[in-house]
N, C-alpha and C positions, 0 to 999 in steps of 0.2 A: 418473780418466782412464786410458785405455789407449793403448798405442803400437802403431802398425800400419806394417809395411813394405810399400811399394807399388812397382809398375812401371806407368808411364803413358807416353803419347805427347803431345807438345806440338802446337801448331797446325801447325807445319811438318813434323810426322811423326817428329821425333827422339825416341829412347828416353830416358826419365828414370826414375831410381830414387831413392827417398827414404823418409823416415820422417815420420809425422804422428801427432799426439796427438789423440784424440777420445774421446767417451763410449762410442760403439759403432761398428760397421762402417759403418752407413748414414751417420752424421755424418762419418766419415772420408772416405768416397767423395765426399760433398758438398763437403768442404773441398778435396780434390784437384782436383775438376772446376772449381773457380774459376780454376785456373791451367792445368790440362791436361785437355782435353775427353775424352780416351779413357783409361780406367783398365783395364789389361789384367789386373792381379793385385793382390790385397791380402791380406795375412796378418797376424794379430795376433802381436806379439812377446811370447813367454812370459818371465815374470820368472824368472831362475834363482835369485835370492836367496830363501831361505825366510823367511817372515815371523817376526818375533821373537815368541816365546810368553811372555806375562806370566803367571807362575804365580799371582800375586795377583789376577788378573782373573777375575771369575765366568765360568762356562761359558754362561750365558744371562742375559737381562734379566728380572728378576722382575716379576710382575704389578703390585706396588706401585709400582715405578719407572715402568712404562709408564703407569699411571694418573696419576701425578704429572706426568710429562712432557706427557701429553695435555692435562691441565688447564692447565698453563703455556702451551702453544701456543694453546689456546682463548682465554685471557685476553689474551695479548699481541697476537694477531691481531685480537681485537675492539677493542683500543686503537689499531689502525691502524699498528703498527710494520711495517717491511718484513721480508720473510721471512728474508733473510740476517742481519739484526740479531737477529731472534727466535731463530734457530738458535744463533747465537754466545752470546747471553745465557743461554739454557737450558743450553748445554754448560758454561758457567762456573759455573752455580748448582747443577747436579745433583751429588749426593754418590755416585751409583752409578758406579763406576770404568769399567765396560764401556759404559754409556750415554754417559758423558762422552767416551770415545774415539770412539764412533760419531758423535756429534753434532759433535764438533770436525772430523772428516773431512768430514762433510756440509756444514759451514759453508763450507769451501773450495770445494766443488763448487757450492753455491748461489751463492756470490760469482761463480763463473765463468759463471753463467747457466743452470745446470741446475735442474730442479724438485726439490722435496723428496723426492718419491717415487722419482725416478731416483737421487738420491744415497743414499737409504735402501736401495734395491735393490743398489747397488754396495757400500756399506760396512756394511750392517746384516744380515749373514747370520744373526746370532743373535737378530734381532727377529722375532716371529711374522708369518706371512704375512697374518693378519687385519689387523694394524696397517698394514702397507705398502699392502695393497690398498684399505683404507678411505681412506687418505691420497690415493692415486692417484684414487680415485673422487671424493673431495671437490675435488681440483684440477680435474678434468674438468667437474664440475657447478657449480663456483663456490660450493660450500657447505662449504669446508674448516673453518671455525669450528664449524659444527654437527657435522661428522664427528668432530672432536677431542672435543667434548662427549660424543658417543656412545661414543667409545673410552674416555674417562675413566670413564663409568658402567659399561661392560663390564668393564674390568680391575679396577675397585674391587670389583665384585660377585664376580669370580673370586678376588680376593685374600681377601675376607672368608670365602668358603666354604672355601677351602684352609686358612686360619688356624684356623677352627673345628675342622676335622677334625684338623689337626696338634696343636692344644692338647688335644683330647679323647684323642688317642693317646699323649700324653706320659706319663701315669701308668701305663697298662698296660705300655708299653715299659720304663719305669723298673723296674717290678716284675719283669719278665722278665729284664732285665739283672742285677738284684740276685740273682735266683734262680740264674742261670747262674754268676755269680762265686762265690756261696756254695758251690754244688755242686762247682765246680772246686777251691776251697780245701779243702773237706772231704775230697774224694776223693784229692787229691795230698798233703796235709799231715797232716790230723787222723787219717784212717782208718788209714794205715799205722802210725803211732806207737802208737795205742791197740790195734789188733788185733795188732801185733807182740808186745806184752806178753802178750796172751791166748794167742798161738801158742806162746810160750816155756813157759808153764805146762803146755800140752798139753791133752789131752782132745778129745773129739769136738765139733766146732763145729756149731751149728744151720744149717739150710739158708740162711736170710737172711744169716747172717754169711759163709758160704762164697761166696754170690753177690757180696756186697759186696767180699770179698777179691779175687775174680776180676776184678771191674770195676776196682777200684783198681789192681791189678797191670797190667792191660791199659793203663789210662790212663798209668801211670808209664813203661812201657816203649815204648809205641807212640804217644805223643802227637804226635811230629813227623809220623808217617805219617797220623794222623787229620787234622791240620791241612792236610797236603798233599792228602789225598783230598777234604776239604771244599772247599778252594780250587780243585782241579781240576774237581770237579763244578759248582761255581758258575761257573767260567770257561767250561766247555763249554756250560752252560745259557745263559749270556749270549751266547756266539757263535752258538748255534743260534737264539736269539731275534732276532738281527740279520739272519738270512737271510730272504728273502721268504716262503718256505713255512713256516719255523719261526716267524716272527713272527705269521703268520696262525693257525697251529695253537695257539700259546700264547694269543693274544688270544681265540680261540673257546673255549678251555678256561677262561679266566678268566670269560667270560660265563656258562658253565654251572655254575660252582662254587656250592655252596649259599648261602653268605652273601656272599662276595666278588662273585658274579655279579650280585646285585641292585644292589650299590653301583656296579659297573662300568656296568651298564645305565642306572641313574639318572644317573650322571655323564655318560655319552655323550649321553643325551637332553638334559641341561642344556646341554652344550657345543653340541650341534646347534642348539637353539632360540636360544640367546643369540648365537651366531655368525651365524646366518641373519638375526636381527633387526638386528644391527649392520651387516652388509654390505648388506642390503636398504635400510636407512635412508640409506646412502651413495649409493644409486642404481645399484648394480651389477645386471646381468641375473641372472635366477634360475639359469641354467646355470653362470655364473661363480661365483655364490655357493655353489652346491652343490659345485663342484670345490674351492674354497678351504676350505669346511667339512670336506670329506673329508680335507684335508691337516692340519687343526689338531685334529681329534678325537683324544684320547689312545689309544683302543682301535684297534689296527691293523685288525681285522676290520670294525668299523663304518666306519672311514674308507675302506677299500678298497671296500666295498659302495656307499658314496655316490659315490666317484669313478667307479665303473663305471656308475652310473645316469645320469651326465651325457650319455652317448651317446643313451640312450632319451629324455631330456628334449629334446635338440636335434632329435630326430626328430619331435617334436610331441606326445608323450604328456604328460599332466598330472603334476605333482609328486606329487599324492596317490595316483594309480594306481601310480606307480613305487615309492613307499615302502610300499605295501601288500604288495609282494613282498619286502620287507626283513625277514629273520628276527630282526634284532638290536634293532630299535627298538620301544618300547612301543606297543601298539595305540592308546592314547589320543593319543599324540603324532602318530601317522600320521593319525588321523581329524581331529584339530584342524588339522593342516596342510592337509588336503583342504578342510575347511570354510573356513579362512582364504583359501586360493587361490580357491575358488569365489566367495567374497563380495568379493574384491578387498581384503581387509584382512589379508594374510599377515604383514606387518610387525608390526601390533598383536597379532595372534594369537600370533606367536612370542615377543613380549615377555611376554605373560601366561603362556604355557606355560613359558618359560624360568624365570620366577620360581617357578612351581609345582615344576618339577623340581630347582631349587636346593634348595628345602625338602625334597623327597623324598630327594635325595642326602645331605643333612645328617642327615635322620632315619634313613636306612638305615645311615649310618656310626655314629651314636650307638647304634643298636640292636646293631650288631655289637660295638662296644666294650663295651657293657653286658653282653654275653654273654662277652666275653673276660676281663674282670676276675675274675668268680667262677671261670672255668675255670683261670686262672693260680693263683688262691688254692687251689683243690682240688689241682692238680698239686703245688704247693709243700707242701701238707699231707701228701700221699701220700709225697713224697720224705723229708720230715722224719720221718714216722712209720716209714718203712722203715729210715732211718738209726738211729733210736732203738732199734728192735727188734733190728737187726743188731749193734749195739754193746753194749747193756746186757743183753740176754738171756744172753750168755756170762759177763758179770760176775756176774750173779746165780747162775748155775750154779757159777762158781768159788767164790763165798762159801759156797754150800751144801756143796761138796766139802771146803773147808778146815774148815768147822765140823764 
């Protein structure tokens, strides 16, 4: 609920000032006109109190929680329970802290007479637009149970794909972390002590040993500067990526990279097809579906190109023709979309294509990871070999000299 300050005139023409609570400005005006026929001015009252930030609360609702909540909504609505009771029950049962807070707030609004989609728009800023728009379409078409079933399938699939990629990346990232820790320990602790003894005895050191001494000395004396430089570059890169032009450039660069580019393209195609299928099944018009899809696709360049295509779609051009001019989507996806649109089976076509690109995204990720593991192994082998040569060659030279 929002508070609005208004100025109106009563039936006899006298000026009246007051405050009214409503969901939006239109409802506030309707409430005021019940008592005062002329509304001269209405302004929302901004809350000066900053919302309390819970550091233990997640930053977003994960796909697994969204799938579970959608499944619970579908089951309870099918059982005939009233919406207010359903929202309150699910809020009490969910283990996700953020989802519980959102649904608890929504329960109060639904009790007050607002729809679930309205309360989600107000309280669920961290819930994806796909979820809210599908719920809204289900309410308007009277197929809310079916829409929740579709959402459960959509987010379950998204969770499975992300989990597979995450589990596949665990081992290479573990190897990389171990390699970094070992190199830091060796360079800061082991190398100075061992090479210090060699330096005391004297003699000319071989080139690998001189390089190792120089690197070790630099790390010992300038490690705070190195950390600050890395942090500064990372922060600048992050801030640049949050700007409109910077985000577009980085997204385009990601699509052009040799291995990561294919993964990003397949992932964008999968998100496009699955989101289109889910929203079309909810009964939303194609222009609205394309706009929402552009907002939920991870890659900013792909999403921006889809949102800009909405204007051409509203002007009467077909979706297939519009997508043929998109440089970021795979040709097969574009052609299948055109075929589905021409045959009137766009929803079923997007369902099939979405499953295909889910598999392609997973295969591209697995291929990249299969290349990453031997690369990490080779790099670790080169580092270990360099350390062995740099440390033990002077020792052998020392033994020969002493003998």
